[in-house]
C-alpha positions in Angstrom: -17.2 6.7 25.4 -14.6 9.5 24.9 -11.1 9.5 26.1 -8.2 11.8 25.5 -4.6 12.5 26.7 -3.9 9.1 28.2 -0.2 9.6 27.3 0.5 5.9 27.4 4.1 5.1 28.1 6.2 2.3 29.6 7.1 4.5 32.6 3.4 4.8 33.6 2.4 1.2 33.2 -0.5 1.6 35.6 -2.4 3.8 33.1 -1.8 1.2 30.4 -3.2 -1.5 32.7 -6.3 0.5 33.5 -7.0 1.0 29.8 -6.3 -2.6 28.9 -8.6 -3.7 31.7 -11.3 -1.5 30.4 -11.0 -3.0 26.9 -11.1 -6.6 28.2 -13.9 -6.2 30.8 -16.1 -3.2 29.8 -15.8 -2.5 26.1 -18.9 -4.5 25.5 -20.9 -1.9 27.4 -19.8 1.0 25.1 -21.4 1.8 21.7 -18.1 3.1 20.5 -14.7 4.4 21.8 -13.4 7.7 20.6 -9.7 8.3 21.4 -9.2 12.1 20.9 -5.5 12.5 20.6 -2.4 12.0 22.7 -3.2 8.4 23.2 0.6 7.8 23.4 3.1 10.0 25.2 5.0 9.9 22.0 4.6 7.9 18.8 7.8 8.1 16.8 6.6 5.8 14.0 5.2 2.5 13.1 8.6 0.9 13.1 8.8 1.2 17.0 8.0 -2.3 18.0 8.3 -1.8 21.7 6.3 -4.1 24.0 4.0 -1.3 25.0 3.1 -0.5 21.3 2.6 -4.2 20.4 0.4 -4.7 23.5 -1.8 -1.7 22.6 -2.0 -2.7 18.9 -3.1 -6.2 19.9 -5.7 -5.0 22.4 -7.2 -2.5 20.0 -7.3 -5.1 17.3 -9.1 -7.6 19.6 -11.6 -5.0 20.7 -12.4 -4.0 17.1 -12.7 -7.6 16.0 -15.2 -8.1 18.8 -17.3 -5.4 17.3 -16.3 -2.2 19.2 -15.9 0.7 16.8 -12.8 2.6 17.9 -12.2 6.0 16.4 -8.8 7.6 16.8 -7.7 11.2 16.3 -4.2 12.5 16.1 -2.9 14.6 19.0 0.2 16.7 19.2 2.2 13.8 20.7 1.1 11.0 18.4 0.6 12.7 15.0 2.8 10.2 13.3 0.3 7.4 13.8 -0.1 6.2 10.3 -2.5 4.2 8.1 -0.4 1.1 9.0 -1.3 1.4 12.7 -5.0 2.0 11.7 -4.9 -1.2 9.5 -3.2 -3.3 12.2 -5.7 -2.2 14.9 -9.0 -1.9 12.9 -9.5 1.6 14.3 -11.0 4.3 12.2 -8.9 7.4 11.8 -10.7 10.7 12.3 -9.7 14.1 10.8 -8.3 17.0 12.7 -11.8 18.3 13.2 -14.6 15.8 12.9 -18.3 16.5 13.0 -20.4 13.5 14.1 -24.0 12.9 15.1 -24.2 11.4 18.6 -27.6 10.0 19.2 -29.1 12.7 16.9 -27.1 15.6 18.4 -24.4 17.2 16.3 -21.0 17.1 18.0 -17.6 18.6 16.9 -14.6 16.5 17.9 -11.1 17.8 18.0 -8.0 17.5 20.1 -7.5 20.5 22.4 -4.1 21.7 21.0 -5.5 23.8 18.1 -7.6 25.8 20.7 -4.7 26.1 23.1 -2.5 27.5 20.3 -5.1 29.9 19.2 -5.4 31.3 22.8 -1.7 31.5 23.3 -1.0 33.2 20.0 -3.6 35.8 20.8 -1.9 36.5 24.1 1.6 36.6 22.8 1.4 37.2 19.0 4.9 38.3 18.0 6.8 36.0 20.4 4.6 33.1 19.4 5.1 33.7 15.7 8.8 34.2 15.8 9.5 31.1 17.9 7.3 28.7 16.0 7.9 29.8 12.5 11.6 29.4 12.9 11.3 26.1 14.6 9.0 24.4 12.1 9.4 25.9 8.7 12.2 23.5 7.8 10.2 20.3 8.4 10.0 18.1 5.3 6.8 16.2 6.2 3.1 17.1 5.9 2.0 17.6 9.5 -1.5 18.5 10.7 -2.3 22.2 11.3 -1.9 22.0 15.0 1.6 20.7 14.7 2.6 23.8 12.9 1.5 26.7 15.0 2.6 29.3 12.5 -0.2 27.9 10.2 -2.7 28.8 12.9 -1.2 32.3 13.0 -1.6 32.8 9.3 -5.1 31.2 9.1 -6.7 34.3 10.4 -5.1 36.4 7.6 -6.5 34.2 4.9 
């Protein structure tokens, strides 16, 4: 089962309830769960112990302990999910682009943001480059490629 862009947040609790209900009642029917980015509306770090975050961590941990493999990929809104979250939940962290075999068929998994940025930068190359290079070049952390759109711009030149 593949899901993406749930954007879980306290203000949209009905979405969280639907997801939690699925995990409790139907996860045994899935061979695996792939969460392909933007699982949370925003993940500001593992030190955010909000009720929502704790509820999701507990539910994921219970599902993985019951034998459901859960694979998680960063999105552009939850790229700060760390190994600590992965360890607490029992999920398996996927790379930015992950090739898997799904019942013998090769499949490429990725969050849609890199493709979106590629299309936008082709349509508006100079404006895109100027805006994002200035906005992101000061960041002190190692962020995935799709979080730094100027890397996408320069990738074609390399």
